[in-house]
C-alpha positions in Angstrom: 0.0 0.0 0.0 1.3 3.5 -0.9 0.2 6.5 1.0 -0.1 9.9 -0.8 -0.6 13.2 1.1 -1.8 16.3 -0.8 -0.8 19.6 0.8 -1.9 23.2 0.2 -2.2 26.2 2.4 -5.5 25.9 4.3 -6.7 22.4 3.3 -10.0 23.7 2.0 -9.6 24.1 -1.7 -6.8 22.5 -3.7 -5.6 19.6 -1.6 -9.1 18.4 -0.7 -10.0 18.5 -4.4 -6.8 16.6 -5.3 -7.6 14.0 -2.6 -11.2 13.6 -3.8 -10.3 13.5 -7.5 -7.5 11.0 -6.8 -9.8 8.7 -4.8 -12.5 8.9 -7.5 -10.0 7.4 -10.0 -10.2 4.2 -8.0 -6.5 3.2 -7.5 -7.2 0.8 -4.7 -3.5 0.1 -3.8 -3.0 3.8 -2.9 -4.5 5.7 0.0 -4.9 9.4 -0.2 -5.2 12.2 2.5 -4.8 15.9 2.5 -3.6 18.6 4.9 -2.6 22.3 5.0 0.5 24.1 5.9 -1.5 26.7 7.8 -4.8 24.8 8.1 -7.2 25.1 11.0 -8.6 21.9 12.4 -12.1 20.8 11.2 -13.0 23.4 8.5 -15.2 22.2 5.6 -14.1 22.3 2.0 -14.8 25.6 0.4 -18.1 26.1 -1.4 -16.3 26.2 -4.8 -14.5 23.0 -4.1 -17.8 21.3 -3.0 -19.5 22.6 -6.2 -16.9 21.3 -8.5 -16.8 17.9 -6.8 -20.6 17.7 -6.8 -20.7 18.6 -10.5 -18.3 15.6 -11.1 -20.6 13.4 -9.0 -17.8 12.8 -6.4 -19.1 12.3 -2.9 -16.6 13.7 -0.4 -16.8 14.6 3.2 -14.0 16.8 4.3 -12.7 18.4 7.5 -9.4 20.4 7.2 -6.3 19.4 9.2 -2.9 20.9 9.7 0.2 19.1 8.4 1.6 17.1 11.3 4.6 14.9 12.0 2.2 11.9 12.1 0.9 12.7 8.5 4.5 13.2 7.3 5.4 9.7 8.8 2.3 8.2 7.3 3.0 9.5 3.8 5.2 7.7 1.2 4.8 10.6 -1.1 3.8 14.2 -0.3 2.5 16.3 -3.2 2.2 20.0 -2.7 0.3 22.6 -4.8 3.2 25.1 -4.9 7.0 25.2 -4.7 6.7 27.3 -1.6 4.5 24.6 0.1 7.2 22.0 -0.9 10.0 24.2 0.5 8.1 24.7 3.8 7.6 21.0 4.1 11.4 20.5 3.5 12.3 23.2 6.0 9.9 22.1 8.8 10.1 18.4 8.3 13.7 17.5 7.0 12.8 13.8 7.0 10.4 14.6 4.2 13.2 15.8 1.8 13.1 12.7 -0.3 9.4 12.3 -0.5 7.9 15.8 -0.9 7.4 17.2 -4.4 5.1 19.7 -6.1 2.3 17.9 -7.8 3.6 19.1 -11.2 7.2 18.1 -10.4 6.2 14.6 -9.5 3.8 14.2 -12.5 6.2 15.6 -15.1 9.7 15.6 -13.5 9.5 19.3 -13.8 11.1 21.2 -10.9 10.4 24.6 -12.6 6.8 24.1 -13.5 4.1 26.5 -12.6 2.3 26.4 -9.3 -1.3 25.4 -9.1 -3.0 28.7 -8.4 -5.2 29.0 -5.3 -8.9 29.4 -6.4 -10.0 30.7 -2.9 -12.5 33.5 -3.4 -12.8 32.8 -7.1 -15.8 32.0 -9.2 -17.1 28.4 -9.9 -15.2 28.7 -13.2 -12.0 29.4 -11.3 -12.5 26.3 -9.3 -13.4 24.2 -12.4 -10.2 25.3 -14.1 -8.2 24.4 -10.9 -9.8 21.0 -10.7 -9.2 20.4 -14.4 -5.5 21.2 -13.9 -5.2 19.0 -10.9 -7.1 16.1 -12.5 -4.8 16.2 -15.6 -1.7 16.0 -13.3 -3.2 13.2 -11.3 -3.6 11.1 -14.4 0.2 11.3 -14.9 0.8 10.7 -11.1 -1.2 7.5 -11.4 0.9 6.3 -14.3 4.0 6.8 -12.3 2.6 5.1 -9.2 1.7 2.0 -11.2 5.4 1.7 -12.1 6.6 2.4 -8.6 
């Protein structure tokens, strides 16, 4: 079993969408969770994230959680939404150096790729575009995990 942890800032938009989209792909040998660098405990997913997942008929209950040592230890791979998230994970959890990557970096072996923009406060279309970007990257992540 492989454990993948998706990380963003507040664990209410990007990382919960990534977790839900990944789970919906049905890769049973991989478990997914999400957390936030600056997340409060127990917040629901943003309305935009809920709308996008509902439109895709993905059922997902979510309560935000901060990134903890326990989650770092649980994860085999940590996929962040931005380079700054990855860098914070590396700085605050040195034991994660070899397993924390940006989502784009892991998907395409691209250390210099663009960050996934935070849709917080945006329109439903902003959230749809973010989910589409994440979903496309997750397809590539799944291909890599199958070879892992």
